[in-house]
PDB file of N, CA, C and O in Angstrom, chain B, residues numbered from 101:
ATOM      1  N   MET B 101       0.141  14.728  11.866  1.00  0.00           N
ATOM      2  CA  MET B 101       0.045  13.466  11.158  1.00  0.00           C
ATOM      3  C   MET B 101      -0.615  12.420  12.053  1.00  0.00           C
ATOM      4  O   MET B 101      -0.454  12.428  13.273  1.00  0.00           O
ATOM      5  N   SER B 102      -1.338  11.551  11.436  1.00  0.00           N
ATOM      6  CA  SER B 102      -2.025  10.519  12.191  1.00  0.00           C
ATOM      7  C   SER B 102      -1.251   9.207  12.129  1.00  0.00           C
ATOM      8  O   SER B 102      -0.330   9.055  11.326  1.00  0.00           O
ATOM      9  N   ASP B 103      -1.627   8.278  12.971  1.00  0.00           N
ATOM     10  CA  ASP B 103      -0.992   6.964  12.961  1.00  0.00           C
ATOM     11  C   ASP B 103      -1.274   6.222  11.658  1.00  0.00           C
ATOM     12  O   ASP B 103      -0.398   5.543  11.122  1.00  0.00           O
ATOM     13  N   ALA B 104      -2.491   6.353  11.157  1.00  0.00           N
ATOM     14  CA  ALA B 104      -2.850   5.676   9.903  1.00  0.00           C
ATOM     15  C   ALA B 104      -1.981   6.194   8.761  1.00  0.00           C
ATOM     16  O   ALA B 104      -1.552   5.418   7.907  1.00  0.00           O
ATOM     17  N   TYR B 105      -1.722   7.488   8.743  1.00  0.00           N
ATOM     18  CA  TYR B 105      -0.872   8.060   7.698  1.00  0.00           C
ATOM     19  C   TYR B 105       0.506   7.414   7.737  1.00  0.00           C
ATOM     20  O   TYR B 105       1.018   6.981   6.704  1.00  0.00           O
ATOM     21  N   ASP B 106       1.103   7.347   8.910  1.00  0.00           N
ATOM     22  CA  ASP B 106       2.436   6.757   9.042  1.00  0.00           C
ATOM     23  C   ASP B 106       2.435   5.287   8.649  1.00  0.00           C
ATOM     24  O   ASP B 106       3.369   4.804   8.010  1.00  0.00           O
ATOM     25  N   TYR B 107       1.383   4.585   9.036  1.00  0.00           N
ATOM     26  CA  TYR B 107       1.267   3.163   8.752  1.00  0.00           C
ATOM     27  C   TYR B 107       1.171   2.914   7.247  1.00  0.00           C
ATOM     28  O   TYR B 107       1.892   2.077   6.704  1.00  0.00           O
ATOM     29  N   PHE B 108       0.281   3.641   6.580  1.00  0.00           N
ATOM     30  CA  PHE B 108       0.128   3.484   5.131  1.00  0.00           C
ATOM     31  C   PHE B 108       1.387   3.918   4.396  1.00  0.00           C
ATOM     32  O   PHE B 108       1.782   3.289   3.414  1.00  0.00           O
ATOM     33  N   ARG B 109       2.009   4.970   4.857  1.00  0.00           N
ATOM     34  CA  ARG B 109       3.232   5.462   4.203  1.00  0.00           C
ATOM     35  C   ARG B 109       4.343   4.407   4.293  1.00  0.00           C
ATOM     36  O   ARG B 109       5.059   4.168   3.321  1.00  0.00           O
ATOM     37  N   ALA B 110       4.476   3.784   5.463  1.00  0.00           N
ATOM     38  CA  ALA B 110       5.486   2.743   5.624  1.00  0.00           C
ATOM     39  C   ALA B 110       5.213   1.564   4.689  1.00  0.00           C
ATOM     40  O   ALA B 110       6.140   1.006   4.101  1.00  0.00           O
ATOM     41  N   HIS B 111       3.949   1.191   4.554  1.00  0.00           N
ATOM     42  CA  HIS B 111       3.594   0.094   3.648  1.00  0.00           C
ATOM     43  C   HIS B 111       3.816   0.485   2.190  1.00  0.00           C
ATOM     44  O   HIS B 111       4.213  -0.353   1.380  1.00  0.00           O
ATOM     45  N   ALA B 112       3.568   1.736   1.851  1.00  0.00           N
ATOM     46  CA  ALA B 112       3.804   2.202   0.483  1.00  0.00           C
ATOM     47  C   ALA B 112       5.286   2.124   0.141  1.00  0.00           C
ATOM     48  O   ALA B 112       5.651   1.698  -0.954  1.00  0.00           O
ATOM     49  N   ILE B 113       6.122   2.527   1.056  1.00  0.00           N
ATOM     50  CA  ILE B 113       7.570   2.482   0.820  1.00  0.00           C
ATOM     51  C   ILE B 113       8.052   1.039   0.704  1.00  0.00           C
ATOM     52  O   ILE B 113       8.866   0.718  -0.162  1.00  0.00           O
ATOM     53  N   ALA B 114       7.547   0.175   1.576  1.00  0.00           N
ATOM     54  CA  ALA B 114       7.946  -1.233   1.528  1.00  0.00           C
ATOM     55  C   ALA B 114       7.477  -1.885   0.224  1.00  0.00           C
ATOM     56  O   ALA B 114       8.215  -2.659  -0.384  1.00  0.00           O
ATOM     57  N   ALA B 115       6.257  -1.575  -0.200  1.00  0.00           N
ATOM     58  CA  ALA B 115       5.732  -2.150  -1.446  1.00  0.00           C
ATOM     59  C   ALA B 115       6.525  -1.657  -2.650  1.00  0.00           C
ATOM     60  O   ALA B 115       6.757  -2.414  -3.593  1.00  0.00           O
ATOM     61  N   LEU B 116       6.936  -0.412  -2.623  1.00  0.00           N
ATOM     62  CA  LEU B 116       7.730   0.127  -3.721  1.00  0.00           C
ATOM     63  C   LEU B 116       9.107  -0.531  -3.777  1.00  0.00           C
ATOM     64  O   LEU B 116       9.616  -0.822  -4.859  1.00  0.00           O
ATOM     65  N   CYS B 117       9.699  -0.763  -2.625  1.00  0.00           N
ATOM     66  CA  CYS B 117      11.000  -1.455  -2.585  1.00  0.00           C
ATOM     67  C   CYS B 117      10.883  -2.875  -3.114  1.00  0.00           C
ATOM     68  O   CYS B 117      11.774  -3.352  -3.818  1.00  0.00           O
ATOM     69  N   LYS B 118       9.785  -3.558  -2.778  1.00  0.00           N
ATOM     70  CA  LYS B 118       9.558  -4.910  -3.292  1.00  0.00           C
ATOM     71  C   LYS B 118       9.399  -4.886  -4.811  1.00  0.00           C
ATOM     72  O   LYS B 118       9.911  -5.757  -5.514  1.00  0.00           O
ATOM     73  N   ALA B 119       8.684  -3.877  -5.305  1.00  0.00           N
ATOM     74  CA  ALA B 119       8.471  -3.772  -6.748  1.00  0.00           C
ATOM     75  C   ALA B 119       9.789  -3.532  -7.478  1.00  0.00           C
ATOM     76  O   ALA B 119      10.018  -4.088  -8.552  1.00  0.00           O
ATOM     77  N   ARG B 120      10.637  -2.723  -6.907  1.00  0.00           N
ATOM     78  CA  ARG B 120      11.928  -2.452  -7.535  1.00  0.00           C
ATOM     79  C   ARG B 120      12.807  -3.695  -7.597  1.00  0.00           C
ATOM     80  O   ARG B 120      13.628  -3.835  -8.504  1.00  0.00           O
ATOM     81  N   ALA B 121      12.635  -4.595  -6.635  1.00  0.00           N
ATOM     82  CA  ALA B 121      13.458  -5.805  -6.586  1.00  0.00           C
ATOM     83  C   ALA B 121      12.966  -6.890  -7.544  1.00  0.00           C
ATOM     84  O   ALA B 121      13.721  -7.803  -7.882  1.00  0.00           O
ATOM     85  N   LEU B 122      11.719  -6.802  -7.982  1.00  0.00           N
ATOM     86  CA  LEU B 122      11.159  -7.824  -8.869  1.00  0.00           C
ATOM     87  C   LEU B 122      11.656  -7.641 -10.299  1.00  0.00           C
ATOM     88  O   LEU B 122      11.940  -6.522 -10.727  1.00  0.00           O
ATOM     89  N   PRO B 123      11.760  -8.740 -11.030  1.00  0.00           N
ATOM     90  CA  PRO B 123      12.126  -8.628 -12.452  1.00  0.00           C
ATOM     91  C   PRO B 123      10.943  -8.045 -13.238  1.00  0.00           C
ATOM     92  O   PRO B 123       9.801  -8.129 -12.788  1.00  0.00           O
ATOM     93  N   PRO B 124      11.211  -7.459 -14.401  1.00  0.00           N
ATOM     94  CA  PRO B 124      10.114  -6.889 -15.204  1.00  0.00           C
ATOM     95  C   PRO B 124       9.055  -7.942 -15.521  1.00  0.00           C
ATOM     96  O   PRO B 124       9.370  -9.097 -15.809  1.00  0.00           O
ATOM     97  N   GLY B 125       7.812  -7.522 -15.463  1.00  0.00           N
ATOM     98  CA  GLY B 125       6.708  -8.431 -15.767  1.00  0.00           C
ATOM     99  C   GLY B 125       5.464  -8.066 -14.990  1.00  0.00           C
ATOM    100  O   GLY B 125       5.391  -7.019 -14.346  1.00  0.00           O
ATOM    101  N   ARG B 126       4.487  -8.950 -15.064  1.00  0.00           N
ATOM    102  CA  ARG B 126       3.195  -8.705 -14.430  1.00  0.00           C
ATOM    103  C   ARG B 126       3.274  -8.583 -12.904  1.00  0.00           C
ATOM    104  O   ARG B 126       2.630  -7.691 -12.351  1.00  0.00           O
ATOM    105  N   PRO B 127       4.030  -9.434 -12.191  1.00  0.00           N
ATOM    106  CA  PRO B 127       4.108  -9.260 -10.740  1.00  0.00           C
ATOM    107  C   PRO B 127       4.669  -7.895 -10.329  1.00  0.00           C
ATOM    108  O   PRO B 127       4.234  -7.315  -9.334  1.00  0.00           O
ATOM    109  N   LYS B 128       5.626  -7.391 -11.091  1.00  0.00           N
ATOM    110  CA  LYS B 128       6.193  -6.079 -10.781  1.00  0.00           C
ATOM    111  C   LYS B 128       5.135  -4.984 -10.959  1.00  0.00           C
ATOM    112  O   LYS B 128       5.035  -4.077 -10.133  1.00  0.00           O
ATOM    113  N   LEU B 129       4.351  -5.069 -12.033  1.00  0.00           N
ATOM    114  CA  LEU B 129       3.301  -4.086 -12.261  1.00  0.00           C
ATOM    115  C   LEU B 129       2.242  -4.132 -11.161  1.00  0.00           C
ATOM    116  O   LEU B 129       1.763  -3.094 -10.704  1.00  0.00           O
ATOM    117  N   LYS B 130       1.884  -5.347 -10.741  1.00  0.00           N
ATOM    118  CA  LYS B 130       0.908  -5.482  -9.654  1.00  0.00           C
ATOM    119  C   LYS B 130       1.445  -4.894  -8.359  1.00  0.00           C
ATOM    120  O   LYS B 130       0.718  -4.214  -7.635  1.00  0.00           O
ATOM    121  N   GLN B 131       2.710  -5.150  -8.065  1.00  0.00           N
ATOM    122  CA  GLN B 131       3.306  -4.636  -6.835  1.00  0.00           C
ATOM    123  C   GLN B 131       3.389  -3.106  -6.873  1.00  0.00           C
ATOM    124  O   GLN B 131       3.195  -2.453  -5.847  1.00  0.00           O
ATOM    125  N   ARG B 132       3.673  -2.537  -8.035  1.00  0.00           N
ATOM    126  CA  ARG B 132       3.697  -1.078  -8.161  1.00  0.00           C
ATOM    127  C   ARG B 132       2.308  -0.496  -7.951  1.00  0.00           C
ATOM    128  O   ARG B 132       2.166   0.583  -7.376  1.00  0.00           O
ATOM    129  N   THR B 133       1.276  -1.206  -8.417  1.00  0.00           N
ATOM    130  CA  THR B 133      -0.095  -0.759  -8.213  1.00  0.00           C
ATOM    131  C   THR B 133      -0.445  -0.783  -6.735  1.00  0.00           C
ATOM    132  O   THR B 133      -1.099   0.131  -6.233  1.00  0.00           O
ATOM    133  N   VAL B 134      -0.013  -1.823  -6.037  1.00  0.00           N
ATOM    134  CA  VAL B 134      -0.238  -1.910  -4.598  1.00  0.00           C
ATOM    135  C   VAL B 134       0.437  -0.731  -3.901  1.00  0.00           C
ATOM    136  O   VAL B 134      -0.140  -0.136  -2.991  1.00  0.00           O
ATOM    137  N   ALA B 135       1.638  -0.394  -4.316  1.00  0.00           N
ATOM    138  CA  ALA B 135       2.351   0.740  -3.724  1.00  0.00           C
ATOM    139  C   ALA B 135       1.589   2.040  -3.957  1.00  0.00           C
ATOM    140  O   ALA B 135       1.509   2.884  -3.065  1.00  0.00           O
ATOM    141  N   ARG B 136       1.030   2.200  -5.153  1.00  0.00           N
ATOM    142  CA  ARG B 136       0.249   3.402  -5.449  1.00  0.00           C
ATOM    143  C   ARG B 136      -0.993   3.488  -4.575  1.00  0.00           C
ATOM    144  O   ARG B 136      -1.351   4.564  -4.096  1.00  0.00           O
ATOM    145  N   VAL B 137      -1.652   2.346  -4.369  1.00  0.00           N
ATOM    146  CA  VAL B 137      -2.852   2.325  -3.532  1.00  0.00           C
ATOM    147  C   VAL B 137      -2.497   2.733  -2.104  1.00  0.00           C
ATOM    148  O   VAL B 137      -3.195   3.549  -1.503  1.00  0.00           O
ATOM    149  N   TYR B 138      -1.433   2.182  -1.564  1.00  0.00           N
ATOM    150  CA  TYR B 138      -1.012   2.567  -0.217  1.00  0.00           C
ATOM    151  C   TYR B 138      -0.670   4.051  -0.155  1.00  0.00           C
ATOM    152  O   TYR B 138      -0.982   4.721   0.829  1.00  0.00           O
ATOM    153  N   HIS B 139      -0.036   4.564  -1.196  1.00  0.00           N
ATOM    154  CA  HIS B 139       0.311   5.986  -1.220  1.00  0.00           C
ATOM    155  C   HIS B 139      -0.947   6.853  -1.211  1.00  0.00           C
ATOM    156  O   HIS B 139      -1.014   7.843  -0.483  1.00  0.00           O
ATOM    157  N   LEU B 140      -1.938   6.486  -2.014  1.00  0.00           N
ATOM    158  CA  LEU B 140      -3.192   7.235  -2.028  1.00  0.00           C
ATOM    159  C   LEU B 140      -3.922   7.133  -0.695  1.00  0.00           C
ATOM    160  O   LEU B 140      -4.507   8.111  -0.230  1.00  0.00           O
ATOM    161  N   LEU B 141      -3.889   5.951  -0.078  1.00  0.00           N
ATOM    162  CA  LEU B 141      -4.514   5.787   1.233  1.00  0.00           C
ATOM    163  C   LEU B 141      -3.807   6.641   2.283  1.00  0.00           C
ATOM    164  O   LEU B 141      -4.454   7.179   3.182  1.00  0.00           O
ATOM    165  N   SER B 142      -2.491   6.767   2.175  1.00  0.00           N
ATOM    166  CA  SER B 142      -1.769   7.598   3.149  1.00  0.00           C
ATOM    167  C   SER B 142      -2.141   9.066   2.981  1.00  0.00           C
ATOM    168  O   SER B 142      -2.255   9.789   3.971  1.00  0.00           O
ATOM    169  N   LYS B 143      -2.331   9.517   1.742  1.00  0.00           N
ATOM    170  CA  LYS B 143      -2.764  10.895   1.522  1.00  0.00           C
ATOM    171  C   LYS B 143      -4.142  11.139   2.133  1.00  0.00           C
ATOM    172  O   LYS B 143      -4.385  12.163   2.771  1.00  0.00           O
ATOM    173  N   GLU B 144      -5.036  10.173   1.923  1.00  0.00           N
ATOM    174  CA  GLU B 144      -6.387  10.303   2.463  1.00  0.00           C
ATOM    175  C   GLU B 144      -6.385  10.223   3.986  1.00  0.00           C
ATOM    176  O   GLU B 144      -7.152  10.925   4.645  1.00  0.00           O
ATOM    177  N   ALA B 145      -5.533   9.378   4.544  1.00  0.00           N
ATOM    178  CA  ALA B 145      -5.481   9.203   5.997  1.00  0.00           C
ATOM    179  C   ALA B 145      -4.979  10.456   6.693  1.00  0.00           C
ATOM    180  O   ALA B 145      -5.285  10.677   7.865  1.00  0.00           O
ATOM    181  N   ALA B 146      -4.224  11.267   5.999  1.00  0.00           N
ATOM    182  CA  ALA B 146      -3.737  12.505   6.596  1.00  0.00           C
ATOM    183  C   ALA B 146      -4.878  13.494   6.824  1.00  0.00           C
ATOM    184  O   ALA B 146      -4.749  14.421   7.624  1.00  0.00           O
ATOM    185  N   LEU B 147      -5.986  13.300   6.129  1.00  0.00           N
ATOM    186  CA  LEU B 147      -7.096  14.259   6.212  1.00  0.00           C
ATOM    187  C   LEU B 147      -8.274  13.787   7.044  1.00  0.00           C
ATOM    188  O   LEU B 147      -9.072  14.613   7.487  1.00  0.00           O
ATOM    189  N   THR B 148      -8.410  12.488   7.273  1.00  0.00           N
ATOM    190  CA  THR B 148      -9.586  11.963   7.969  1.00  0.00           C
ATOM    191  C   THR B 148      -9.175  11.126   9.178  1.00  0.00           C
ATOM    192  O   THR B 148      -8.003  10.771   9.305  1.00  0.00           O
ATOM    193  N   PRO B 149     -10.106  10.808  10.059  1.00  0.00           N
ATOM    194  CA  PRO B 149      -9.792  10.024  11.260  1.00  0.00           C
ATOM    195  C   PRO B 149      -9.286   8.617  10.945  1.00  0.00           C
ATOM    196  O   PRO B 149      -9.525   8.093   9.856  1.00  0.00           O
ATOM    197  N   ASN B 150      -8.594   8.017  11.893  1.00  0.00           N
ATOM    198  CA  ASN B 150      -7.955   6.713  11.726  1.00  0.00           C
ATOM    199  C   ASN B 150      -8.926   5.549  11.597  1.00  0.00           C
ATOM    200  O   ASN B 150      -8.643   4.600  10.865  1.00  0.00           O
ATOM    201  N   VAL B 151     -10.041   5.591  12.272  1.00  0.00           N
ATOM    202  CA  VAL B 151     -10.954   4.451  12.359  1.00  0.00           C
ATOM    203  C   VAL B 151     -11.484   4.036  10.984  1.00  0.00           C
ATOM    204  O   VAL B 151     -11.724   2.851  10.751  1.00  0.00           O
ATOM    205  N   HIS B 152     -11.665   4.972  10.093  1.00  0.00           N
ATOM    206  CA  HIS B 152     -12.268   4.688   8.800  1.00  0.00           C
ATOM    207  C   HIS B 152     -11.321   3.957   7.854  1.00  0.00           C
ATOM    208  O   HIS B 152     -11.747   3.512   6.787  1.00  0.00           O
ATOM    209  N   HIS B 153     -10.069   3.825   8.214  1.00  0.00           N
ATOM    210  CA  HIS B 153      -9.094   3.257   7.293  1.00  0.00           C
ATOM    211  C   HIS B 153      -8.817   1.774   7.509  1.00  0.00           C
ATOM    212  O   HIS B 153      -8.030   1.184   6.768  1.00  0.00           O
ATOM    213  N   LEU B 154      -9.441   1.167   8.499  1.00  0.00           N
ATOM    214  CA  LEU B 154      -9.195  -0.249   8.751  1.00  0.00           C
ATOM    215  C   LEU B 154      -9.652  -1.117   7.580  1.00  0.00           C
ATOM    216  O   LEU B 154      -8.921  -2.010   7.153  1.00  0.00           O
ATOM    217  N   ASP B 155     -10.844  -0.866   7.064  1.00  0.00           N
ATOM    218  CA  ASP B 155     -11.340  -1.641   5.922  1.00  0.00           C
ATOM    219  C   ASP B 155     -10.507  -1.380   4.668  1.00  0.00           C
ATOM    220  O   ASP B 155     -10.250  -2.296   3.887  1.00  0.00           O
ATOM    221  N   ASP B 156     -10.085  -0.128   4.477  1.00  0.00           N
ATOM    222  CA  ASP B 156      -9.240   0.193   3.323  1.00  0.00           C
ATOM    223  C   ASP B 156      -7.944  -0.595   3.373  1.00  0.00           C
ATOM    224  O   ASP B 156      -7.473  -1.101   2.355  1.00  0.00           O
ATOM    225  N   PHE B 157      -7.372  -0.696   4.562  1.00  0.00           N
ATOM    226  CA  PHE B 157      -6.119  -1.423   4.707  1.00  0.00           C
ATOM    227  C   PHE B 157      -6.315  -2.903   4.415  1.00  0.00           C
ATOM    228  O   PHE B 157      -5.488  -3.515   3.739  1.00  0.00           O
ATOM    229  N   ARG B 158      -7.389  -3.478   4.908  1.00  0.00           N
ATOM    230  CA  ARG B 158      -7.658  -4.897   4.660  1.00  0.00           C
ATOM    231  C   ARG B 158      -7.837  -5.172   3.169  1.00  0.00           C
ATOM    232  O   ARG B 158      -7.363  -6.189   2.664  1.00  0.00           O
ATOM    233  N   HIS B 159      -8.512  -4.278   2.470  1.00  0.00           N
ATOM    234  CA  HIS B 159      -8.710  -4.454   1.031  1.00  0.00           C
ATOM    235  C   HIS B 159      -7.401  -4.300   0.267  1.00  0.00           C
ATOM    236  O   HIS B 159      -7.192  -4.978  -0.739  1.00  0.00           O
ATOM    237  N   ALA B 160      -6.536  -3.437   0.719  1.00  0.00           N
ATOM    238  CA  ALA B 160      -5.249  -3.243   0.042  1.00  0.00           C
ATOM    239  C   ALA B 160      -4.307  -4.418   0.283  1.00  0.00           C
ATOM    240  O   ALA B 160      -3.452  -4.701  -0.555  1.00  0.00           O
ATOM    241  N   ARG B 161      -4.449  -5.096   1.400  1.00  0.00           N
ATOM    242  CA  ARG B 161      -3.571  -6.230   1.709  1.00  0.00           C
ATOM    243  C   ARG B 161      -3.850  -7.433   0.809  1.00  0.00           C
ATOM    244  O   ARG B 161      -2.934  -8.201   0.516  1.00  0.00           O
ATOM    245  N   ARG B 162      -5.089  -7.613   0.369  1.00  0.00           N
ATOM    246  CA  ARG B 162      -5.426  -8.780  -0.453  1.00  0.00           C
ATOM    247  C   ARG B 162      -4.613  -8.858  -1.736  1.00  0.00           C
ATOM    248  O   ARG B 162      -4.008  -9.900  -1.991  1.00  0.00           O
ATOM    249  N   PRO B 163      -4.565  -7.809  -2.561  1.00  0.00           N
ATOM    250  CA  PRO B 163      -3.750  -7.910  -3.788  1.00  0.00           C
ATOM    251  C   PRO B 163      -2.265  -8.073  -3.487  1.00  0.00           C
ATOM    252  O   PRO B 163      -1.545  -8.737  -4.233  1.00  0.00           O
ATOM    253  N   GLU B 164      -1.809  -7.470  -2.397  1.00  0.00           N
ATOM    254  CA  GLU B 164      -0.399  -7.603  -2.053  1.00  0.00           C
ATOM    255  C   GLU B 164      -0.068  -9.051  -1.716  1.00  0.00           C
ATOM    256  O   GLU B 164       0.995  -9.546  -2.090  1.00  0.00           O
ATOM    257  N   GLN B 165      -0.952  -9.722  -1.026  1.00  0.00           N
ATOM    258  CA  GLN B 165      -0.727 -11.132  -0.697  1.00  0.00           C
ATOM    259  C   GLN B 165      -0.787 -11.994  -1.945  1.00  0.00           C
ATOM    260  O   GLN B 165      -0.083 -13.002  -2.018  1.00  0.00           O
ATOM    261  N   GLN B 166      -1.598 -11.638  -2.923  1.00  0.00           N
ATOM    262  CA  GLN B 166      -1.668 -12.394  -4.162  1.00  0.00           C
ATOM    263  C   GLN B 166      -0.384 -12.254  -4.957  1.00  0.00           C
ATOM    264  O   GLN B 166       0.018 -13.194  -5.641  1.00  0.00           O
ATOM    265  N   VAL B 167       0.265 -11.108  -4.882  1.00  0.00           N
ATOM    266  CA  VAL B 167       1.518 -10.904  -5.605  1.00  0.00           C
ATOM    267  C   VAL B 167       2.603 -11.753  -4.997  1.00  0.00           C
ATOM    268  O   VAL B 167       3.466 -12.252  -5.720  1.00  0.00           O
ATOM    269  N   ARG B 168       2.591 -11.934  -3.704  1.00  0.00           N
ATOM    270  CA  ARG B 168       3.617 -12.732  -3.019  1.00  0.00           C
ATOM    271  C   ARG B 168       3.609 -14.191  -3.441  1.00  0.00           C
ATOM    272  O   ARG B 168       4.660 -14.832  -3.489  1.00  0.00           O
ATOM    273  N   HIS B 169       2.436 -14.717  -3.745  1.00  0.00           N
ATOM    274  CA  HIS B 169       2.331 -16.159  -4.040  1.00  0.00           C
ATOM    275  C   HIS B 169       2.585 -16.438  -5.445  1.00  0.00           C
ATOM    276  O   HIS B 169       2.538 -17.594  -5.864  1.00  0.00           O
TER     277      HIS B 169
END
């Protein structure tokens, strides 16, 4: 396993926990989508080198920050 895999997996779990805590509605759906994206990135990170995932992580963080506000 690579470091990127562990990093994305941890973020996927945290995003899923946040989604479960939210009341039903659009923010919950967005947070679940963010969790899915992190999960898919973790699957991909298990197969490829770590360096290529920095931009993917930055792009995934943007929607997550929008859900927080």
